[in-house]
C-alpha positions as CSV (number, residue, x, y, z in Angstrom):
1,M,133.1,137.7,-16.3
2,S,131.3,137.1,-19.6
3,D,131.7,139.4,-22.6
4,P,128.2,141.1,-22.9
5,D,128.6,141.5,-26.6
6,A,129.6,137.9,-27.5
7,H,127.2,136.0,-29.7
8,L,127.3,132.2,-29.3
9,L,125.8,129.5,-31.5
10,I,124.8,126.3,-29.8
11,V,124.5,123.3,-32.1
12,D,122.9,120.2,-30.5
13,D,120.2,117.8,-31.7
14,D,118.8,117.5,-28.1
15,E,116.1,120.1,-27.7
16,R,116.2,120.0,-23.9
17,I,120.0,120.6,-23.8
18,R,119.7,123.5,-26.4
19,G,117.0,125.2,-24.3
20,L,118.9,124.7,-21.0
21,L,122.2,126.0,-22.4
22,Q,120.5,128.9,-24.1
23,K,118.8,130.1,-20.9
24,F,121.9,129.6,-18.8
25,L,124.3,131.4,-21.1
26,A,121.8,134.2,-21.7
27,R,121.6,134.7,-17.9
28,N,125.3,135.1,-18.0
29,G,125.4,137.9,-20.4
30,F,125.6,136.2,-23.8
31,L,123.5,136.6,-26.9
32,V,122.7,133.0,-27.9
33,S,121.4,131.4,-31.1
34,T,120.7,127.7,-31.5
35,A,120.7,125.1,-34.3
36,R,119.1,121.6,-34.1
37,D,121.6,119.9,-36.5
38,A,124.5,120.6,-38.9
39,G,122.2,121.5,-41.8
40,H,120.4,124.1,-39.7
41,A,123.8,125.4,-38.4
42,R,125.0,125.8,-42.0
43,R,122.0,127.9,-42.9
44,I,122.5,130.1,-39.9
45,L,126.2,130.5,-40.5
46,S,125.5,131.6,-44.1
47,G,124.0,134.8,-42.8
48,L,125.5,135.4,-39.4
49,D,129.0,135.6,-37.8
50,F,129.5,134.4,-34.2
51,D,132.1,134.9,-31.5
52,L,132.1,131.2,-30.6
53,I,130.3,128.0,-31.5
54,V,129.4,125.2,-29.0
55,L,129.0,122.1,-31.1
56,D,127.9,118.6,-30.1
57,V,129.9,115.8,-31.8
58,M,127.3,113.1,-31.9
59,M,124.4,114.3,-34.1
60,P,122.3,112.4,-36.6
61,G,123.4,112.9,-40.2
62,E,126.4,115.1,-40.4
63,D,128.3,114.9,-37.1
64,G,130.1,117.7,-35.3
65,V,133.6,116.7,-36.6
66,A,132.5,117.0,-40.2
67,L,130.8,120.3,-39.5
68,T,133.9,121.6,-37.8
69,R,135.9,120.8,-41.0
70,W,133.3,122.7,-43.0
71,I,133.5,125.7,-40.7
72,R,137.3,125.8,-40.9
73,E,137.2,126.0,-44.7
74,A,136.2,129.7,-44.4
75,R,136.1,130.7,-40.7
76,T,138.4,131.0,-37.7
77,T,135.5,131.2,-35.2
78,P,136.5,129.4,-32.0
79,I,134.8,126.0,-31.6
80,L,134.1,124.2,-28.4
81,L,133.1,120.5,-28.9
82,L,130.8,118.6,-26.5
83,T,131.7,114.9,-26.4
84,A,130.9,111.8,-24.4
85,K,133.6,110.6,-22.1
86,S,134.1,107.4,-24.1
87,E,134.6,109.3,-27.4
88,T,138.4,109.8,-27.2
89,E,138.8,109.2,-31.0
90,D,136.1,111.8,-31.7
91,R,137.8,114.3,-29.4
92,I,141.1,113.9,-31.2
93,A,139.4,114.0,-34.6
94,G,137.6,117.2,-33.6
95,L,140.8,118.9,-32.6
96,E,142.5,117.8,-35.8
97,A,139.6,119.2,-37.7
98,G,140.2,122.6,-36.1
99,A,138.2,122.7,-32.8
100,D,139.8,124.8,-30.1
101,D,138.7,122.8,-27.0
102,Y,136.3,120.1,-25.9
103,L,134.2,119.4,-22.9
104,S,133.1,115.9,-21.9
105,K,129.4,115.1,-21.1
106,P,128.0,115.2,-18.6
107,F,129.3,118.6,-17.5
108,E,128.4,121.3,-15.1
109,P,127.1,124.4,-16.8
110,K,129.6,126.5,-14.8
111,E,132.4,124.6,-16.3
112,L,131.1,125.3,-19.8
113,L,130.9,129.0,-18.9
114,L,134.5,129.0,-17.7
115,R,135.7,127.2,-20.9
116,I,133.8,129.7,-23.1
117,N,135.2,132.7,-21.2
118,N,138.7,131.2,-21.4
119,I,138.5,130.8,-25.1
120,L,137.1,134.3,-25.7
121,R,139.8,136.0,-23.8
122,R,142.8,134.0,-25.1
123,I,143.8,136.2,-28.0
124,P,143.0,139.8,-26.8
125,D,144.3,139.3,-23.3
126,L,147.6,137.6,-24.1
127,A,150.4,140.1,-23.4
128,V,153.4,140.1,-25.6
129,S,156.7,141.3,-24.2
130,S,157.8,144.7,-25.5
131,M,161.3,143.3,-25.9
132,A,160.0,140.6,-28.3
133,P,160.3,141.2,-32.1
134,K,157.2,142.5,-33.9
135,L,157.7,140.3,-37.0
136,L,159.0,136.7,-37.2
137,T,160.2,135.1,-40.4
138,L,159.8,131.3,-40.8
139,G,161.1,130.7,-44.3
140,P,158.3,131.8,-46.6
141,I,156.0,132.5,-43.6
142,R,155.8,136.0,-42.0
143,Y,154.1,136.2,-38.6
144,D,153.0,139.7,-37.4
145,I,153.0,139.4,-33.6
146,E,151.1,142.6,-32.8
147,R,148.3,141.8,-35.3
148,G,148.3,138.1,-34.8
149,E,148.4,137.5,-38.5
150,M,150.4,134.9,-40.5
151,W,151.2,135.4,-44.2
152,R,152.7,133.2,-46.9
153,G,153.7,135.7,-49.6
154,E,150.6,137.7,-50.3
155,D,148.2,135.1,-48.9
156,L,146.8,135.3,-45.4
157,V,147.1,132.0,-43.5
158,R,144.0,131.3,-41.5
159,L,144.6,130.4,-37.9
160,T,142.1,129.1,-35.3
161,A,141.9,130.9,-32.0
162,T,144.0,128.2,-30.4
163,E,146.6,128.2,-33.1
164,S,146.9,132.0,-32.9
165,H,147.3,131.8,-29.1
166,L,150.0,129.2,-29.5
167,M,151.9,131.4,-32.0
168,R,151.8,134.3,-29.5
169,I,153.0,132.1,-26.7
170,F,155.9,130.8,-28.8
171,S,156.7,134.3,-30.3
172,A,157.1,135.7,-26.8
173,K,159.9,133.2,-26.2
174,P,161.6,132.4,-29.5
175,G,164.4,129.8,-29.3
176,E,163.1,128.6,-25.8
177,A,161.7,125.1,-25.3
178,L,158.2,125.2,-23.7
179,S,156.9,122.0,-22.1
180,R,153.5,120.6,-22.9
181,T,152.5,121.3,-19.2
182,Q,153.5,124.9,-19.6
183,L,151.6,125.3,-22.9
184,V,148.5,123.8,-21.3
185,E,148.7,126.3,-18.5
186,D,149.3,129.2,-20.9
187,L,146.3,128.2,-22.9
188,G,144.2,128.4,-19.8
189,R,143.3,124.8,-19.6
190,D,143.2,122.2,-16.8
191,R,146.2,120.1,-16.3
192,G,146.1,116.5,-17.4
193,Q,147.4,114.0,-20.0
194,S,144.3,114.5,-22.2
195,Q,145.0,118.2,-22.5
196,E,148.6,117.6,-23.2
197,R,147.6,115.3,-26.0
198,A,145.3,118.0,-27.2
199,V,148.2,120.4,-27.4
200,D,150.1,117.8,-29.4
201,V,147.3,117.8,-31.9
202,Q,147.2,121.6,-32.2
203,I,151.0,121.6,-32.7
204,T,150.6,119.1,-35.6
205,R,147.9,121.3,-37.2
206,L,150.1,124.4,-36.8
207,R,153.1,122.7,-38.4
208,R,151.0,121.9,-41.4
209,K,150.6,125.7,-41.9
210,I,154.2,126.6,-41.1
211,E,156.5,123.8,-42.3
212,D,157.4,122.7,-45.9
213,D,157.7,119.1,-44.4
214,P,155.6,118.9,-41.2
215,K,157.1,115.5,-40.4
216,Q,160.6,117.0,-40.3
217,P,159.9,120.4,-38.8
218,R,162.4,123.2,-39.2
219,Y,160.7,126.0,-37.4
220,L,158.4,124.5,-34.8
221,Q,160.7,121.9,-33.4
222,T,160.3,119.1,-30.8
223,V,163.0,119.3,-28.1
224,R,163.4,115.9,-26.7
225,G,162.6,115.8,-23.0
226,A,161.8,119.5,-22.9
227,G,158.8,120.3,-25.2
228,Y,158.3,122.4,-28.3
229,M,160.4,125.4,-29.5
230,L,159.8,128.0,-32.2
231,S,163.0,128.6,-34.1
232,P,162.6,131.6,-36.5
233,D,165.1,132.6,-39.1
């Protein structure tokens, strides 16, 4: 079921697609705004906050990947990219830029609705074991599990929705290796190699925020043949 209070921003240069998505998502309980290109989106975002942004990758002028990078400079708003099936490089680039998920064109509107709802409920609905610690220390990093906040000294480390979700998953099972397949399932995504590759990209981004040397991770480790493991102090 859709969150009736959620406000979405649809960014697509195709007027027909913008209109169809706006009507469909509005019928499903969302408040929907639209932007025709990256410049238009920037102007809207300068005055409004959104619960989720649906962003087309291929747009004239500034593309969706570049806009994602700009959004991530100041916001953690979840981003769902719309990509063509042949745009594997763009999908990976989008995830590396900070997108939370992607959907290949052409797609069924119902699948878009499912993806949006999955993203919106990831953080608030993820239960953390009462037996788990409330605060994890990763060298100079402190992660408050209950609040979903990461701090480096006095500075708040910005996490995307997916990064925050991954931290909660790992924090519930510190010292335990979690397979990519399990992480895909816990993130509420469909199984498949492409989604496992997407998890790898998100892990790489998360390491950049946690590790002193992301190429030789101390805290978010790769366990050969088993997956990834969070190893706090």
